[in-house]
C-alpha positions as CSV (number, residue, x, y, z in Angstrom):
1,X,-57.1,44.0,-38.2
2,X,-55.2,46.0,-40.7
3,X,-53.8,48.2,-37.7
4,X,-53.0,45.2,-35.5
5,X,-49.4,44.7,-37.2
6,X,-48.5,48.1,-36.6
7,X,-48.6,47.7,-32.7
8,X,-45.1,48.3,-31.4
9,X,-43.5,45.3,-30.0
10,X,-43.5,46.0,-26.3
11,X,-46.8,47.5,-26.6
12,X,-48.2,44.2,-28.3
13,X,-45.9,42.3,-25.5
14,X,-48.0,44.1,-22.8
15,X,-51.2,43.6,-24.4
16,X,-50.6,39.7,-24.3
17,X,-49.8,40.1,-20.8
18,X,-52.8,42.0,-19.9
19,X,-55.1,39.4,-22.0
20,X,-53.4,36.5,-20.6
21,X,-53.8,37.7,-17.0
22,X,-57.5,38.4,-17.3
23,X,-58.1,35.3,-19.1
24,X,-56.2,33.3,-16.6
25,X,-57.3,34.8,-13.3
26,X,-61.0,33.3,-13.2
27,X,-59.6,29.7,-14.4
28,X,-58.2,27.0,-12.6
29,X,-54.9,25.5,-13.8
30,X,-56.8,22.6,-15.8
31,X,-58.8,25.2,-17.6
32,X,-56.0,27.6,-18.1
33,X,-54.1,24.7,-19.7
34,X,-56.9,24.0,-22.0
35,X,-57.3,27.5,-23.2
36,X,-53.5,27.6,-23.6
37,X,-53.5,24.5,-25.8
38,X,-56.3,25.9,-27.8
39,X,-54.8,29.0,-28.3
40,X,-51.4,27.8,-29.2
41,X,-53.1,25.3,-31.8
42,X,-54.6,28.5,-33.5
43,X,-51.0,30.3,-33.7
44,X,-49.9,27.0,-35.0
45,X,-52.4,27.2,-37.8
46,X,-51.6,30.7,-38.6
47,X,-47.6,29.5,-38.6
48,X,-48.7,26.9,-41.0
49,X,-50.9,29.1,-43.0
50,X,-48.0,31.7,-43.4
51,X,-45.1,29.3,-44.2
52,X,-46.8,27.9,-46.8
53,X,-48.0,31.0,-48.5
54,X,-44.1,32.4,-48.0
55,X,-43.2,29.3,-50.0
56,X,-45.6,29.6,-52.5
57,X,-44.4,33.5,-52.7
58,X,-40.7,32.6,-53.0
59,X,-41.2,30.0,-55.6
60,X,-43.3,32.3,-58.0
61,X,-40.6,34.9,-57.5
62,X,-37.9,32.1,-58.1
63,X,-39.4,31.2,-61.5
64,X,-37.9,33.9,-63.8
65,X,-34.5,32.8,-62.4
66,X,-35.3,29.1,-63.0
67,X,-36.3,29.6,-66.6
68,X,-33.1,31.5,-67.2
69,X,-31.1,28.7,-65.5
70,X,-32.8,26.3,-68.1
71,X,-32.2,28.4,-70.9
72,X,-28.2,28.7,-70.0
73,X,-28.2,24.9,-69.7
74,X,-29.8,24.6,-72.9
75,X,-27.2,27.1,-74.5
76,X,-24.3,25.2,-72.9
77,X,-25.2,22.2,-74.4
78,X,-25.6,23.0,-77.8
79,X,-22.1,24.6,-77.3
80,X,-20.9,21.3,-76.2
81,X,-22.4,19.6,-79.1
82,X,-20.5,22.4,-81.4
83,X,-17.5,22.0,-79.6
84,X,-17.8,17.9,-80.0
85,X,-18.6,18.1,-83.9
86,X,-15.4,20.7,-84.4
87,X,-13.3,17.9,-82.7
88,X,-14.2,15.4,-85.3
């Protein structure tokens, strides 16, 4: 599967056309619909997994930024307290 993602877009489109046509030509419309629904459900699972994986990876990448923001918030809070002490 590692070379599958390297296929050029138009070649991949043509491949899906060939596979879809080969599968559909020997099926009636109900069977075509059933196979298409099954393949669409498989595709939805892959999209779901990919989306969740991207979310997790993005959150891991954002961790240092979130930690830095929290540190800055604490520093601002300390400075505000110091400023308030000087006023009194």
